[in-house]
C-alpha positions in Angstrom: 0.4 0.6 0.1 1.4 3.3 -1.2 0.7 6.9 0.5 1.0 9.7 -1.2 3.8 12.4 -0.7 5.8 9.8 1.2 9.0 7.9 0.2 9.8 6.5 3.8 8.5 3.0 4.4 7.2 0.9 7.3 9.3 -2.1 8.1 6.2 -4.0 7.8 6.3 -6.8 10.7 5.8 -9.8 8.6 4.8 -9.2 5.3 8.6 -9.7 3.6 9.0 -7.7 0.6 8.8 -10.6 -2.6 11.9 -11.0 -4.5 12.0 -10.6 -7.9 14.7 -11.7 -11.2 14.6 -11.3 -15.0 12.0 -11.6 -17.4 11.7 -14.8 -19.5 9.5 -14.8 -22.6 8.0 -18.5 -22.3 5.6 -17.8 -19.8 4.1 -14.4 -21.2 2.2 -12.9 -19.2 1.3 -9.4 -20.2 1.3 -6.5 -18.3 -0.8 -3.2 -18.8 -3.0 0.4 -18.6 -3.0 3.6 -18.0 -1.2 6.2 -16.0 -3.6 9.6 -15.3 -3.8 12.8 -13.2 -7.0 12.6 -10.7 -9.0 14.6 -12.7 -8.4 11.3 -15.3 -5.9 13.4 -18.0 -3.1 10.6 -19.4 0.2 10.9 -18.5 2.5 10.4 -21.4 6.3 9.8 -20.3 5.5 8.6 -17.1 8.6 6.1 -16.5 7.6 2.4 -14.8 10.2 0.6 -13.5 9.1 -3.4 -12.8 11.4 -5.2 -10.4 11.2 -9.2 -9.6 13.1 -8.8 -6.6 14.1 -12.7 -6.3 17.3 -11.8 -8.9 17.5 -8.4 -8.6 16.4 -7.2 -11.9 14.8 -4.1 -12.9 13.2 -3.3 -16.5 12.2 0.3 -17.4 9.6 1.8 -19.9 7.4 5.0 -20.5 3.7 6.0 -21.7 3.0 6.8 -24.8 1.4 10.1 -25.9 -1.7 8.6 -24.6 -0.7 7.6 -20.9 -1.2 3.9 -21.6 1.6 1.6 -21.7 2.0 -2.4 -22.5 4.8 -4.9 -21.6 4.7 -8.7 -22.3 6.7 -12.0 -22.6 6.5 -10.9 -18.2 7.6 -14.3 -15.9 5.4 -14.5 -13.5 6.2 -13.8 -9.8 5.6 -10.4 -7.5 6.9 -7.5 -8.4 7.5 -4.2 -7.6 6.4 -1.1 -9.3 7.8 2.1 -9.6 6.2 4.8 -11.7 7.8 8.9 -11.5 6.4 11.8 -13.1 8.0 14.8 -13.0 7.6 17.1 -10.1 5.2 14.5 -8.4 7.1 11.8 -5.3 7.3 8.4 -6.8 4.3 5.9 -6.2 5.9 2.0 -5.1 3.8 -0.2 -4.7 3.8 -4.6 -5.2 2.0 -6.0 -7.1 1.6 -10.1 -8.6 1.7 -11.4 -12.1 0.6 -15.0 -12.4 1.5 -17.5 -15.2 -0.3 -16.5 -18.5 -2.4 -13.0 -17.2 -2.8 -10.0 -18.5 -2.1 -7.8 -15.7 -4.6 -4.0 -16.1 -4.2 -1.8 -14.2 -5.3 2.2 -14.5 -2.6 4.2 -12.5 -3.7 7.5 -10.7 -0.8 10.4 -9.9 -2.5 12.6 -7.3 -1.2 15.6 -6.9 1.0 14.4 -3.5 0.5 15.0 0.3 2.7 17.3 0.3 1.4 19.7 -2.6 -2.2 19.6 -0.9 -1.2 20.1 2.3 2.3 22.0 2.6 1.7 25.1 0.8 4.6 26.5 3.1 7.5 26.7 1.2 9.8 26.0 3.8 7.9 23.5 4.6 8.1 21.5 2.2 11.9 22.4 1.3 12.5 20.3 5.1 10.2 17.4 4.0 12.4 16.7 1.3 15.1 17.7 2.9 14.1 14.8 5.7 13.5 12.4 3.0 16.9 12.2 1.7 18.9 13.2 5.2 16.9 9.8 5.8 17.6 7.3 2.6 21.5 8.9 3.5 21.3 7.2 6.9 21.8 10.6 8.7 18.9 10.0 11.0 20.0 12.8 13.0 19.7 15.5 10.1 16.3 13.9 9.0 15.1 14.2 12.6 15.5 17.8 12.5 14.3 18.3 9.5 10.9 16.4 10.5 10.8 18.4 13.5 10.5 21.4 11.6 8.0 20.5 9.4 5.5 19.5 11.9 6.4 22.5 13.8 5.0 24.9 10.2 2.4 22.1 9.6 1.2 20.5 12.9 -1.9 19.3 11.0 0.6 16.7 8.4 0.1 13.0 9.5 3.0 11.8 7.2 5.2 14.7 8.4 4.9 12.6 11.8 5.3 9.4 10.6 8.5 10.4 8.9 9.7 11.3 11.8 9.0 8.4 13.5 10.4 6.3 11.7 13.8 8.4 11.7 13.4 8.1 15.4 12.8 4.0 14.8 16.0 3.7 12.6 18.1 5.2 15.8 16.0 2.8 18.1 14.3 5.2 20.2 11.1 3.7 20.3 8.8 5.9 23.2 9.7 8.6 20.4 9.1 6.8 17.7 6.1 5.5 19.2 4.8 9.0 19.8 5.1 10.3 16.3 3.2 7.7 14.6 0.2 7.5 17.5 0.1 11.1 16.3 0.1 10.5 12.9 -2.9 7.9 13.6 -5.0 10.5 15.3 -4.6 12.9 12.4 -5.2 10.4 9.8 -6.7 7.2 11.1 -6.4 4.7 8.5 -2.8 5.4 8.0 -1.8 1.9 7.6 2.1 2.3 7.7 2.0 4.2 10.9 0.1 1.6 12.6 2.3 -0.9 11.8 5.2 0.9 12.3 3.7 1.6 16.0 3.6 -2.3 15.9 7.3 -3.0 15.2 8.6 -0.4 18.0 6.3 -1.6 20.2 7.6 -5.7 19.3 11.6 -4.3 19.1 10.7 -2.7 22.9 9.6 -6.6 23.8 5.9 -5.4 24.2 4.4 -8.2 22.1 0.6 -7.7 23.8 1.0 -3.5 22.9 2.0 -4.6 19.1 -1.3 -7.1 19.1 -3.5 -3.9 20.7 -1.9 -2.2 18.0 -2.5 -4.6 14.7 -6.0 -4.9 16.2 -7.1 -1.4 15.9 -5.0 -1.0 12.2 -8.0 -3.8 11.3 -10.9 -1.5 13.2 -9.3 1.5 11.4 -9.1 -1.0 8.1 -11.1 -3.9 7.8 -11.2 -4.5 4.1 -7.2 -4.7 4.7 -6.1 -7.9 3.9 -2.7 -6.7 5.1 -3.6 -5.5 8.5 -4.9 -9.2 9.0 -1.6 -10.8 8.1 0.1 -8.9 10.4 -2.2 -9.6 12.7 -1.9 -13.3 12.0 1.7 -13.4 11.6 1.5 -11.9 15.8 -0.6 -14.6 16.7 0.9 -17.0 15.9 4.8 -15.9 17.1 2.3 -16.0 20.8 1.2 -18.8 20.2 -2.2 -18.2 19.7 -2.8 -20.5 16.6 -7.0 -20.4 16.8 -7.0 -16.9 16.6 -4.1 -16.2 14.3 -6.4 -19.1 12.0 -9.5 -16.6 12.1 -7.7 -13.9 10.7 -5.6 -15.2 8.8 -8.9 -17.2 7.3 -10.4 -13.8 6.7 -6.9 -11.9 5.1 -7.5 -14.8 2.7 -11.2 -14.1 2.0 -10.3 -10.0 1.5 -7.0 -11.0 -0.8 -7.1 -14.9 -2.4 -3.9 -13.8 -4.7 -1.9 -12.3 -1.4 1.0 -14.8 -1.2 1.6 -14.4 2.6 -1.8 -15.4 3.5 -1.0 -18.9 2.6 2.7 -18.8 4.2 1.3 -18.3 7.3 -1.5 -20.2 6.9 1.2 -23.2 6.4 2.7 -22.4 9.6 -0.6 -22.7 11.5 -1.4 -26.0 10.1 1.9 -27.5 10.4 1.8 -26.9 14.3 -1.7 -28.0 15.0 -0.9 -30.7 12.6 -3.1 -31.1 10.1 -0.6 -32.2 7.2 -3.6 -32.1 4.4 -4.3 -28.1 5.3 -0.4 -27.7 5.2 0.4 -29.4 2.1 -2.2 -27.3 0.6 -1.4 -23.8 1.7 2.3 -24.1 1.4 1.9 -25.5 -2.1 -1.1 -22.4 -3.3 2.0 -20.2 -1.9 4.5 -21.8 -4.0 2.4 -21.0 -7.1 1.9 -17.3 -5.7 5.8 -16.9 -4.8 8.0 -19.8 -6.0 11.2 -17.3 -6.2 10.7 -15.4 -2.7 13.8 -16.0 0.5 10.4 -18.4 2.2 10.2 -20.3 -0.8 12.7 -22.8 -0.1 11.9 -23.2 3.5 8.8 -24.4 2.4 9.5 -27.0 -0.1 12.1 -28.3 2.5 9.4 -28.8 4.7 7.2 -30.2 1.9 9.9 -32.5 1.0 10.1 -33.4 5.2 6.4 -34.2 5.1 6.4 -36.2 1.7 8.8 -38.4 3.1 7.4 -38.8 6.9 4.4 -40.4 5.0 5.8 -42.7 2.8 
């Protein structure tokens, strides 16, 4: 999920980034769509980058004069999609392209949160400086910049979120939690901020507080499968398997193509001793994400199960 105007990404607790590699034409999956602004006008020459993270391979292309794009011969897998338009922060999200699929999408590049909310030119400059400092690993400078942003624009949720992420990267968990709590107060559906708060509590060893935060995320975003997967993974880590199963099944209903749902379900069923459902869910995970870091572990588990059943 991408939040406009945000460049820093929250460390989403159990949702591992899926790795991607070079494209092959044998599978002949296709990727088609349009890039447009929030008024429906097409955007020409938008730069699109697809990355199949498994082999860290990327390729780029641009939209045509009508804002349209089309590529074929794409290897199935989970991709990082990045769209860049001059004068706007890049839009990033993950997509799943399956065997033989023509993946269609309309990408809307709305006016950035910075442009919408940060009319003060000094605040905008400081926000951009903070992002750059964060990316360079200069967290003290990033914190100073973001502190100035929120003092100039006190209702800017993304400013507090990025400030919290800078504190989190320093290991200052209490400051991170306080800033991201403010972001959630200003923007109750701010999923990344919930994840950041939960991560901070986990790093502090406060699993119960992290559970409360993920439960709040579900209340605020009842239709977001990733919120349920994070909660289910945390339940599983705390040996609350029945609760984990309930929320993971809900996540599967919300988004049947989200590969991490099946990985977590496989783990739950393994511990419950339900081998048939373990095999079913792990096989589905491998269909959706065959080249992710977890895939090799899943293959080994399935081989162990096969040997035991012989």
